[in-house]
C-alpha positions as CSV (number, residue, x, y, z in Angstrom):
1,X,13.3,-5.2,-21.3
2,X,16.0,-6.5,-19.0
3,X,14.6,-8.1,-15.8
4,X,16.4,-8.7,-12.6
5,X,15.8,-9.6,-9.0
6,X,13.1,-8.0,-7.0
7,X,14.5,-6.0,-4.1
8,X,11.6,-6.7,-1.7
9,X,12.4,-3.5,0.3
10,X,9.1,-1.8,1.0
11,X,10.9,1.4,2.0
12,X,12.5,1.5,-1.4
13,X,9.9,-0.4,-3.4
14,X,6.7,1.3,-2.3
15,X,7.9,4.4,-0.5
16,X,7.2,8.0,-1.3
17,X,9.8,10.7,-0.5
18,X,8.5,14.2,0.1
19,X,8.7,16.8,-2.6
20,X,11.5,18.6,-0.8
21,X,13.8,15.5,-1.2
22,X,15.4,14.9,-4.6
23,X,15.0,11.5,-6.2
24,X,18.4,9.5,-6.1
25,X,19.9,9.1,-9.5
26,X,19.8,5.4,-9.4
27,X,16.0,5.6,-8.7
28,X,15.3,7.9,-11.6
29,X,13.5,5.6,-13.9
30,X,10.2,5.8,-15.8
31,X,7.1,5.6,-13.7
32,X,5.1,2.5,-13.5
33,X,1.4,1.7,-13.8
34,X,0.4,3.6,-16.9
35,X,-1.7,2.0,-19.7
36,X,0.3,-0.9,-21.2
37,X,3.1,-0.3,-18.7
38,X,5.3,-3.2,-17.6
39,X,7.8,-0.9,-16.1
40,X,9.4,-1.0,-12.7
41,X,12.3,0.9,-11.2
42,X,16.0,0.0,-10.8
43,X,17.2,-0.9,-7.3
44,X,18.0,2.1,-5.1
45,X,20.3,2.3,-2.2
46,X,18.9,1.0,1.1
47,X,17.6,4.1,2.8
48,X,18.2,3.0,6.4
49,X,16.9,4.9,9.4
50,X,15.7,7.8,7.2
51,X,13.3,6.0,4.9
52,X,12.3,7.4,1.5
53,X,8.7,7.4,2.6
54,X,9.2,10.5,4.6
55,X,5.6,11.7,5.2
56,X,6.6,14.7,7.3
57,X,6.5,18.0,5.6
58,X,4.1,19.8,3.4
59,X,3.7,19.3,-0.3
60,X,4.0,22.3,-2.5
61,X,3.1,22.0,-6.1
62,X,2.8,18.9,-8.2
63,X,5.2,16.1,-8.6
64,X,6.9,15.5,-12.0
65,X,7.7,12.0,-12.9
66,X,11.4,11.2,-13.8
67,X,12.2,11.2,-17.5
68,X,11.3,8.1,-19.3
69,X,13.5,6.0,-21.5
70,X,15.8,4.5,-19.0
71,X,16.2,0.7,-18.6
72,X,13.9,-0.7,-16.1
73,X,14.2,-3.7,-13.9
74,X,11.6,-6.1,-12.5
75,X,11.3,-9.6,-11.2
76,X,10.4,-11.9,-14.1
77,X,8.2,-14.0,-11.8
78,X,6.2,-11.4,-10.1
79,X,6.7,-8.1,-12.0
80,X,7.2,-6.4,-8.6
81,X,9.1,-3.2,-8.7
82,X,12.7,-2.9,-7.5
83,X,11.8,0.6,-6.4
84,X,8.6,2.5,-6.6
85,X,7.8,5.8,-8.3
86,X,8.5,8.8,-6.0
87,X,5.6,11.2,-5.8
88,X,5.6,13.7,-2.9
89,X,4.5,12.6,0.5
90,X,1.5,14.6,1.7
91,X,1.7,14.0,5.4
92,X,-0.4,17.0,6.3
93,X,-1.7,17.7,2.9
94,X,-1.0,21.4,3.2
95,X,-2.3,22.3,-0.2
96,X,-3.7,25.7,-1.1
97,X,-7.0,24.0,-1.8
98,X,-8.7,20.6,-2.0
99,X,-8.6,21.0,-5.8
100,X,-4.7,21.1,-5.6
101,X,-4.7,18.0,-3.4
102,X,-6.9,16.1,-5.8
103,X,-4.8,17.2,-8.8
104,X,-1.6,15.9,-7.1
105,X,-3.0,12.4,-6.4
106,X,-2.1,9.7,-8.8
107,X,-1.8,5.9,-8.2
108,X,0.9,3.9,-9.9
109,X,1.5,0.2,-9.7
110,X,3.4,-2.3,-11.9
111,X,0.6,-3.6,-14.1
112,X,2.8,-6.0,-16.2
113,X,0.6,-5.7,-19.2
114,X,-2.6,-6.5,-17.3
115,X,-5.0,-4.4,-19.4
116,X,-7.9,-4.8,-17.1
117,X,-5.8,-3.5,-14.2
118,X,-4.6,-0.7,-16.5
119,X,-8.2,0.2,-17.2
120,X,-9.1,0.2,-13.5
121,X,-6.1,2.5,-12.7
122,X,-6.9,4.8,-15.6
123,X,-10.5,5.2,-14.3
124,X,-9.4,5.7,-10.7
125,X,-6.8,8.4,-11.6
126,X,-9.4,10.2,-13.6
127,X,-12.1,10.1,-10.9
128,X,-11.9,13.4,-8.9
129,X,-14.6,12.2,-6.5
130,X,-12.5,9.2,-5.5
131,X,-9.4,11.3,-5.1
132,X,-11.4,13.8,-3.0
133,X,-12.4,11.0,-0.7
134,X,-8.8,10.2,-0.2
135,X,-8.0,13.8,0.6
136,X,-10.9,14.2,3.1
137,X,-9.9,10.9,4.7
138,X,-6.4,12.3,5.3
139,X,-7.9,15.6,6.6
140,X,-9.9,13.6,9.1
141,X,-6.9,11.5,10.1
142,X,-4.9,14.7,10.7
143,X,-7.8,16.1,12.8
144,X,-7.7,12.9,14.9
145,X,-3.9,12.8,15.2
146,X,-3.8,9.5,13.3
147,X,-1.3,8.0,10.9
148,X,-1.4,8.7,7.1
149,X,-4.6,7.9,5.3
150,X,-3.9,9.9,2.2
151,X,-3.5,8.6,-1.4
152,X,0.1,7.8,-0.4
153,X,-1.2,5.1,1.9
154,X,-3.5,3.9,-0.9
155,X,-0.6,3.6,-3.3
156,X,1.6,1.8,-0.8
157,X,-1.2,-0.7,0.1
158,X,-1.9,-1.3,-3.6
159,X,1.8,-2.1,-4.3
160,X,2.0,-4.4,-1.2
161,X,-1.2,-6.1,-2.1
162,X,0.0,-6.9,-5.7
163,X,3.4,-8.0,-4.3
164,X,1.7,-10.5,-1.9
165,X,-0.7,-11.8,-4.5
166,X,1.9,-12.3,-7.2
167,X,4.3,-14.1,-4.8
168,X,1.4,-16.4,-3.7
169,X,0.4,-17.1,-7.3
170,X,4.0,-17.8,-8.3
171,X,4.1,-20.4,-5.5
172,X,1.0,-22.1,-6.8
173,X,-1.6,-20.7,-4.5
174,X,-4.8,-20.1,-6.4
175,X,-6.8,-16.9,-5.9
176,X,-10.5,-17.4,-4.9
177,X,-11.9,-15.9,-8.1
178,X,-9.9,-18.5,-10.0
179,X,-11.1,-21.5,-8.1
180,X,-14.7,-20.3,-7.6
181,X,-15.5,-18.3,-10.8
182,X,-13.0,-19.6,-13.3
183,X,-11.5,-16.2,-13.7
184,X,-7.8,-15.6,-14.1
185,X,-5.0,-14.5,-11.6
186,X,-5.1,-11.2,-13.5
187,X,-8.7,-10.7,-12.5
188,X,-7.6,-11.4,-8.9
189,X,-5.2,-8.5,-9.3
190,X,-8.1,-6.3,-10.3
191,X,-10.0,-7.4,-7.2
192,X,-7.1,-6.7,-4.9
193,X,-6.3,-3.3,-6.3
194,X,-9.9,-2.3,-6.4
195,X,-10.2,-3.2,-2.7
196,X,-7.0,-1.4,-1.9
197,X,-8.2,1.8,-3.7
198,X,-11.5,1.9,-1.7
199,X,-10.7,0.1,1.6
200,X,-10.6,3.3,3.7
201,X,-12.6,5.9,1.8
202,X,-15.1,5.7,4.6
203,X,-12.6,7.7,6.7
204,X,-13.9,10.6,4.7
205,X,-17.2,10.2,6.7
206,X,-16.0,9.0,10.1
207,X,-13.3,7.0,11.7
208,X,-15.7,4.8,13.7
209,X,-17.0,2.0,11.6
210,X,-15.3,3.5,8.6
211,X,-15.1,0.1,6.8
212,X,-18.9,0.0,6.6
213,X,-18.9,3.6,5.3
214,X,-16.3,2.5,2.7
215,X,-18.7,-0.2,1.5
216,X,-21.5,2.4,1.2
217,X,-19.3,4.6,-1.0
218,X,-17.7,1.7,-2.9
219,X,-21.0,0.1,-4.0
220,X,-21.7,2.6,-6.7
221,X,-18.1,3.6,-7.3
222,X,-17.0,0.1,-8.3
223,X,-19.6,0.0,-11.0
224,X,-18.2,3.2,-12.4
225,X,-14.6,2.1,-12.2
226,X,-15.2,-1.3,-13.8
227,X,-17.7,-0.2,-16.5
228,X,-15.1,-0.1,-19.2
229,X,-13.3,-3.3,-18.0
230,X,-16.0,-5.9,-17.5
231,X,-19.4,-6.9,-18.8
232,X,-22.0,-8.6,-16.7
233,X,-21.9,-10.9,-14.8
234,X,-18.2,-10.6,-14.4
235,X,-18.4,-6.9,-13.4
236,X,-20.7,-7.7,-10.5
237,X,-18.6,-10.7,-9.4
238,X,-15.4,-8.6,-9.3
239,X,-17.2,-5.7,-7.5
240,X,-18.6,-8.1,-4.9
241,X,-15.2,-9.7,-4.3
242,X,-13.6,-6.3,-4.0
243,X,-16.3,-5.3,-1.4
244,X,-15.5,-8.4,0.5
245,X,-11.9,-7.3,0.8
246,X,-13.0,-3.9,2.0
247,X,-15.2,-5.2,4.9
248,X,-12.7,-7.9,5.6
249,X,-9.9,-5.5,6.5
250,X,-11.6,-4.4,9.7
251,X,-10.3,-5.8,13.0
252,X,-12.7,-8.8,13.1
253,X,-13.5,-8.8,9.4
254,X,-12.7,-12.5,9.0
255,X,-12.2,-12.5,5.2
256,X,-12.6,-16.0,3.7
257,X,-11.1,-15.3,0.2
258,X,-7.5,-15.2,-0.6
259,X,-7.9,-11.7,-2.1
260,X,-9.6,-10.5,1.1
261,X,-6.7,-11.8,3.2
262,X,-4.2,-10.1,0.9
263,X,-5.9,-6.7,1.2
264,X,-6.2,-7.1,5.0
265,X,-2.5,-7.9,5.4
266,X,-1.3,-5.4,2.9
267,X,-3.1,-2.6,4.9
268,X,-1.4,-3.8,8.1
269,X,2.0,-3.9,6.4
270,X,2.0,-0.1,5.8
271,X,3.6,0.1,9.2
272,X,7.0,1.7,8.9
273,X,7.8,4.8,10.9
274,X,7.3,7.2,8.1
275,X,3.5,6.6,8.4
276,X,3.4,7.7,12.1
277,X,6.1,10.4,12.0
278,X,3.7,13.4,12.0
279,X,1.7,12.5,15.1
280,X,4.9,11.3,16.8
281,X,6.8,14.5,16.1
282,X,3.8,16.5,17.1
283,X,4.1,15.0,20.6
284,X,1.2,12.6,20.3
285,X,3.1,9.7,21.9
286,X,1.1,6.5,22.3
287,X,1.7,2.9,21.7
288,X,0.6,3.3,18.0
289,X,3.0,6.1,17.2
290,X,5.9,4.8,19.3
291,X,5.6,1.2,17.9
292,X,5.4,2.5,14.3
293,X,8.4,4.7,14.9
294,X,10.3,1.6,16.0
295,X,9.8,0.0,12.5
296,X,12.7,0.9,10.3
297,X,12.0,-1.4,7.3
298,X,9.7,-4.0,6.0
299,X,10.8,-6.4,3.3
300,X,8.6,-9.0,1.4
301,X,10.5,-11.8,-0.3
302,X,9.7,-15.3,-1.7
303,X,9.9,-17.7,1.3
304,X,11.9,-20.9,1.5
305,X,9.4,-23.0,3.4
306,X,6.3,-20.8,2.7
307,X,5.3,-18.7,-0.3
308,X,6.0,-15.4,1.3
309,X,8.6,-14.2,3.9
310,X,8.0,-10.9,5.6
311,X,11.1,-9.4,7.4
312,X,10.6,-6.5,9.7
313,X,13.6,-4.5,11.0
314,X,13.1,-2.7,14.3
315,X,15.2,-0.2,16.2
316,X,13.3,-0.7,19.4
317,X,11.3,-3.6,21.0
318,X,8.2,-1.3,21.0
319,X,7.8,-2.4,17.4
320,X,6.6,-5.8,18.7
321,X,3.2,-4.1,19.2
322,X,2.9,-3.5,15.5
323,X,4.0,-7.0,14.7
324,X,2.0,-9.0,17.2
325,X,-1.0,-6.8,18.0
326,X,-1.6,-5.4,14.5
327,X,0.0,-7.5,11.8
328,X,-0.5,-10.9,13.5
329,X,-4.1,-10.1,14.3
330,X,-4.7,-9.2,10.7
331,X,-2.9,-12.4,9.4
332,X,-4.5,-14.9,11.8
333,X,-7.5,-16.7,10.4
334,X,-7.0,-15.6,6.8
335,X,-6.1,-17.9,3.9
336,X,-2.7,-16.3,3.9
337,X,-1.8,-17.5,7.3
338,X,-0.4,-20.9,6.2
339,X,1.5,-19.3,3.3
340,X,3.3,-16.4,5.1
341,X,6.2,-16.4,7.6
342,X,7.0,-13.2,9.6
343,X,10.4,-12.5,11.0
344,X,11.0,-9.4,13.2
345,X,14.4,-8.4,14.4
346,X,16.0,-5.6,16.4
347,X,18.9,-4.6,14.2
348,X,20.5,-2.0,16.5
349,X,23.1,-3.0,18.9
350,X,21.5,-0.8,21.5
351,X,17.9,0.1,21.3
352,X,17.0,3.5,20.1
353,X,15.5,5.7,22.9
354,X,12.2,6.9,21.4
355,X,10.8,8.7,24.4
356,X,12.6,9.8,27.6
357,X,9.5,9.6,29.8
358,X,6.0,8.3,29.1
359,X,3.3,9.7,31.4
360,X,-0.4,8.8,31.6
């Protein structure tokens, strides 16, 4: 398999175009994340102000993966995708039934031959209860006029989390399960993805204190998802570490493991405007929807002075709210803080006018 440079473009790397949009030819590569898969996708054109992850619009029917057999490209050091698979983007999840929505959900990440991670993903993708929680979470998010909390958000956070963790490990930063339990970095990947899979399932119950409800649901579910992957005591160790990442992603969660910080920051980095487009276009203009609409692109690259460099391209200074109030708040106090640099720029010569008048 030929390997090349990781593009680092979250719009292209972990974005999900809607089913009404065709997949560009240069992005038509085999899907990633299946059992034994070490596949990733070839670089696609930069998508600019109309990002691939266009969550607006309904999803009709199931998504079919591009034909396999094409050469794939990934970064030899991290195994991070140069572009992500392109399932539909269920912004409003306007399926005929919950059964259709559950059938359409499928999480794919670049596993790079990590069999334990493969096993976790296989179990998650076969678990209709878990996928139903994702669907109900999005229904509740839609009821509340919130940004996307569907399985698309889950997939993006999983990919970002793996990206961050692999860049950190490549730079010599040791995951907590390695230093404290003598497990491997691949077990840390399982912890991170397990946390990402379950971090917001509590939204299926209520928005308020949803992180606690997520723990309530995850406690039994993690045992099921990890049953074929780990024996005791490792299974309980991995489950406990994953639950730490779940509770640690709340606003004052204060995670004290590297994996907890990774999940917390990965969740915050799903910030580009595609995520807020539905409430914004529906006229629900507030600082959250306006600031998210100001984020054109997020890129994660190896840093020069630190392990990770996060670059955020904005079309309007309203995006500073996303960067300072949301991302910086999630980053501060975590074990990632000393290893990550964040650069935010307004690329447009003249700021884009997002809202003519804002009234309270």
